[in-house]
Kinemage of the C-alpha trace (Angstrom):
@kinemage 1
@onewidth
@group {chain A} dominant
@subgroup {mainchain}
@vectorlist {calphas} color= white
{ca met a 1} P 58.432 155.761 49.759
{ca asp a 2} L 57.142 153.942 46.370
{ca glu a 3} L 55.878 150.523 47.449
{ca arg a 4} L 57.354 148.799 44.213
{ca gln a 5} L 60.966 150.028 45.412
{ca ala a 6} L 60.112 149.065 48.929
{ca arg a 7} L 59.193 145.498 47.901
{ca ala a 8} L 62.300 145.420 45.788
{ca trp a 9} L 64.150 146.206 48.998
{ca leu a 10} L 62.377 143.952 51.124
{ca ala a 11} L 63.636 141.016 48.838
{ca thr a 12} L 67.149 141.458 50.336
{ca ala a 13} L 65.474 141.315 53.781
{ca leu a 14} L 63.817 138.128 52.950
{ca gly a 15} L 66.965 136.760 51.582
{ca glu a 16} L 68.693 137.269 55.021
{ca ala a 17} L 65.405 135.792 57.081
{ca arg a 18} L 65.863 132.619 54.723
{ca val a 19} L 69.467 132.219 55.761
{ca ser a 20} L 68.945 132.787 59.500
{ca leu a 21} L 66.240 130.072 59.023
{ca ala a 22} L 68.491 127.832 57.440
{ca glu a 23} L 70.933 128.269 60.182
{ca gly a 24} L 68.419 127.344 62.919
{ca gly a 25} L 67.975 130.764 63.744
{ca ile a 26} L 64.864 132.893 63.954
{ca pro a 27} L 63.870 134.188 60.537
{ca ile a 28} L 64.047 137.817 60.599
{ca gly a 29} L 66.051 139.782 57.950
{ca ala a 30} L 67.062 143.614 57.534
{ca ala a 31} L 69.005 145.884 55.121
{ca leu a 32} L 69.853 149.494 55.547
{ca tyr a 33} L 69.753 151.514 52.118
{ca ala a 34} L 71.506 154.847 51.404
{ca pro a 35} L 69.327 157.664 50.170
{ca asp a 36} L 70.623 157.143 46.909
{ca gly a 37} L 69.382 153.595 46.931
{ca thr a 38} L 72.959 152.139 47.382
{ca leu a 39} L 72.624 148.676 49.844
{ca leu a 40} L 75.165 149.916 52.603
{ca gly a 41} L 74.339 146.535 54.809
{ca ser a 42} L 72.264 143.678 55.422
{ca gly a 43} L 71.884 141.096 58.146
{ca his a 44} L 69.611 138.735 60.066
{ca asn a 45} L 68.712 137.605 63.424
{ca arg a 46} L 72.032 135.874 65.118
{ca arg a 47} L 70.560 135.410 68.693
{ca val a 48} L 70.595 131.566 68.184
{ca gln a 49} L 73.629 131.375 66.329
{ca asp a 50} L 75.673 133.584 68.436
{ca asp a 51} L 74.384 133.223 71.564
{ca asp a 52} L 73.991 136.882 71.810
{ca pro a 53} L 70.730 138.459 72.742
{ca ser a 54} L 71.553 141.788 70.770
{ca thr a 55} L 72.076 140.447 67.756
{ca his a 56} L 68.677 141.440 65.958
{ca ala a 57} L 68.278 141.746 62.369
{ca glu a 58} L 68.441 145.480 62.221
{ca thr a 59} L 71.375 145.579 64.521
{ca ala a 60} L 73.189 143.188 62.245
{ca ala a 61} L 72.370 145.195 59.169
{ca phe a 62} L 73.478 148.481 60.941
{ca arg a 63} L 76.592 147.106 61.953
{ca ala a 64} L 77.170 145.578 58.501
{ca ala a 65} L 76.549 149.153 57.240
{ca gly a 66} L 79.697 150.391 58.871
{ca arg a 67} L 79.978 153.911 60.420
{ca gln a 68} L 78.258 156.609 58.327
{ca arg a 69} L 78.634 160.386 58.656
{ca ser a 70} L 74.673 160.717 58.918
{ca tyr a 71} L 71.797 158.529 58.598
{ca arg a 72} L 69.197 161.098 57.213
{ca gly a 73} L 67.837 159.956 54.359
{ca thr a 74} L 68.555 155.955 55.074
{ca thr a 75} L 65.884 153.345 55.086
{ca met a 76} L 65.851 150.516 57.271
{ca val a 77} L 64.044 147.437 55.660
{ca thr a 78} L 63.045 144.718 58.073
{ca thr a 79} L 60.737 141.214 57.592
{ca leu a 80} L 58.992 142.229 60.806
{ca ser a 81} L 58.032 145.638 62.779
{ca pro a 82} L 61.134 146.403 65.105
{ca cys a 83} L 61.040 145.780 68.474
{ca trp a 84} L 61.682 148.582 70.801
{ca tyr a 85} L 65.424 147.933 70.989
{ca cys a 86} L 65.693 148.185 67.382
{ca ser a 87} L 63.084 150.975 67.194
{ca gly a 88} L 65.269 152.860 69.700
{ca leu a 89} L 68.496 152.289 67.418
{ca val a 90} L 66.477 153.684 64.425
{ca arg a 91} L 65.499 156.941 66.588
{ca gln a 92} L 68.931 157.430 68.002
{ca phe a 93} L 70.591 157.500 64.692
{ca gly a 94} L 67.965 159.497 62.735
{ca ile a 95} L 67.250 156.599 60.274
{ca ser a 96} L 64.539 158.714 57.950
{ca arg a 97} L 62.082 155.621 57.174
{ca val a 98} L 61.382 152.205 58.026
{ca val a 99} L 59.851 149.452 55.453
{ca ile a 100} L 58.302 146.657 57.348
{ca gly a 101} L 57.642 143.202 55.585
{ca glu a 102} L 54.732 142.427 58.074
{ca ala a 103} L 53.279 143.666 61.758
{ca arg a 104} L 50.470 140.966 62.280
{ca thr a 105} L 52.907 138.232 63.901
{ca phe a 106} L 54.536 141.111 66.126
{ca his a 107} L 53.645 144.811 66.395
{ca gly a 108} L 56.754 146.476 67.649
{ca gly a 109} L 57.411 150.370 68.199
{ca his a 110} L 56.671 151.455 64.616
{ca asp a 111} L 53.960 153.360 65.714
{ca trp a 112} L 56.014 155.193 68.294
{ca leu a 113} L 58.550 155.935 65.200
{ca ala a 114} L 55.808 157.211 63.147
{ca ala a 115} L 54.926 159.635 65.922
{ca his a 116} L 58.572 160.957 66.092
{ca gly a 117} L 58.825 161.767 62.487
{ca val a 118} L 59.903 158.637 61.031
{ca glu a 119} L 58.546 157.503 57.646
{ca ile a 120} L 56.756 153.938 58.102
{ca leu a 121} L 55.631 151.565 55.220
{ca val a 122} L 54.043 148.390 56.587
{ca leu a 123} L 53.600 145.999 53.429
{ca gln a 124} L 51.911 142.990 55.215
{ca asp a 125} L 53.644 140.862 52.914
{ca his a 126} L 52.299 137.509 52.528
{ca glu a 127} L 55.610 135.863 52.507
{ca cys a 128} L 56.717 137.458 55.655
{ca val a 129} L 53.547 136.757 57.580
{ca ala a 130} L 53.754 132.781 56.271
{ca met a 131} L 57.622 132.624 57.276
{ca leu a 132} L 57.157 133.616 60.761
{ca arg a 133} L 53.556 132.224 61.683
{ca ala a 134} L 55.381 128.886 60.613
{ca phe a 135} L 58.142 129.680 62.994
{ca val a 136} L 56.212 130.424 65.837
{ca glu a 137} L 54.049 127.491 65.660
{ca asp a 138} L 56.899 125.285 65.142
{ca asn a 139} L 59.020 126.738 67.975
{ca pro a 140} L 56.787 128.789 70.443
{ca glu a 141} L 59.290 128.841 73.276
{ca leu a 142} L 62.197 130.362 71.205
{ca trp a 143} L 59.752 132.892 69.626
{ca asn a 144} L 58.762 133.904 73.054
{ca glu a 145} L 62.405 134.355 74.532
{ca asp a 146} L 63.261 136.578 71.137
{ca ile a 147} L 60.073 139.100 72.221
{ca gly a 148} L 60.535 138.788 75.611
{ca ala a 149} L 57.390 137.241 76.338
């Protein structure tokens, strides 16, 4: 995957993360792109806002994309390494690649995804790292709840 294109798509996920933060939620955003580069759907973590532990950023983007005949060739872009739940979604539906804004704050299931043929690009984007680190520092209990610690 071209890094320039990946960073452009990451901007969509970052915008979603900012929305979640402004709503009082966990600042993680995601977007699902079609093989031709069309944005299928985007979303952000809504665990706090909706009182729903299953509404992670990746699942919100996936749901916003609606039903697709196939997910082959699609790209999930997320501001943070996907947890096991969201990694399972990627594998279950055959999403071909995952672009990750950062994996320093949380190292999810992306190594497992790579071992199962999913193309992974970790950008270690400074804005993603700074946003998550500030959130974790200010909200350690909420963060630990989110990652299941």
